[in-house]
C-alpha positions in Angstrom: -123.0 -29.9 80.1 -123.7 -28.2 76.9 -121.1 -28.4 74.2 -121.3 -27.2 70.6 -125.0 -26.6 70.9 -125.7 -30.1 72.2 -126.9 -30.7 75.8 -124.8 -33.8 76.4 -126.7 -34.8 79.5 -130.0 -34.9 77.6 -128.3 -36.6 74.7 -127.1 -39.3 77.0 -130.6 -39.7 78.5 -132.0 -40.1 75.0 -129.5 -42.8 74.3 -130.5 -44.5 77.5 -134.2 -44.4 76.5 -133.4 -46.0 73.1 -131.3 -48.7 74.9 -134.3 -49.4 77.3 -136.6 -49.7 74.3 -134.2 -52.1 72.4 -133.8 -54.1 75.6 -137.5 -54.6 75.8 -137.8 -55.5 72.2 -134.9 -58.0 72.6 -136.8 -59.6 75.5 -139.9 -60.0 73.3 -137.9 -61.5 70.4 -136.2 -63.9 72.8 -139.6 -65.0 74.3 -141.1 -65.4 70.8 -138.1 -67.4 69.6 -138.5 -69.9 72.4 -142.3 -70.1 71.8 -141.6 -70.8 68.1 -139.0 -73.4 69.0 -141.2 -75.1 71.5 -144.0 -75.3 68.9 -141.6 -76.9 66.4 -141.0 -73.9 64.1 -137.3 -74.3 63.9 -136.7 -71.8 61.1 -138.7 -69.1 62.9 -136.8 -69.9 66.1 -133.5 -69.5 64.3 -134.5 -66.2 62.6 -135.7 -64.7 65.9 -132.5 -65.7 67.7 -130.6 -64.1 64.9 -132.6 -61.0 65.3 -131.9 -61.2 69.1 -128.2 -61.2 68.3 -128.5 -58.2 66.1 -130.4 -56.3 68.9 -127.5 -57.2 71.2 -125.2 -55.6 68.6 -127.4 -52.5 68.6 -127.2 -52.2 72.3 -123.4 -52.6 72.2 -123.1 -49.8 69.7 -125.3 -47.6 71.8 -122.9 -48.1 74.7 -120.0 -47.2 72.5 -121.9 -44.1 71.4 -122.4 -43.1 75.0 -118.7 -43.6 75.7 -117.8 -41.5 72.7 -120.1 -38.7 73.6 -118.0 -37.6 76.5 -114.8 -37.8 74.4 -116.3 -35.9 71.5 -117.7 -33.2 73.9 -114.3 -32.7 75.4 -112.7 -32.4 72.0 -115.2 -29.8 70.8 -115.2 -27.8 74.0 -113.3 -24.9 72.4 -116.4 -23.8 70.4 -117.7 -20.3 71.2 -121.2 -19.1 70.6 -122.0 -15.5 69.7 -125.4 -13.9 69.8 -126.4 -12.4 66.5 
C-alpha cells in the first residue's frame, strides 16, 4: 500500500532488514561478552552485556515503529496526489 508518497510495504521490509542486522550484531556482542568473561575480562564482559541490552531496546523500538507504521498510514490515507 502506498500512502502519502511512502510505499508502506517496502518501508516495513526495510525495517525488517534493519532488525535482522541488529539481531546479528546482538549475537556477536553476546558471543564476545562471554568470550571476554571466560577470559577474566570482567569489565569488558559487563560493557558488552550492557551493549547487548541496548541492542535489545533498539529491536523493541523497531517493532514499535512497524506497529505504528500501519496506524500512521491509516491516519494519513486522506492525502491526494495531483500531477503537476
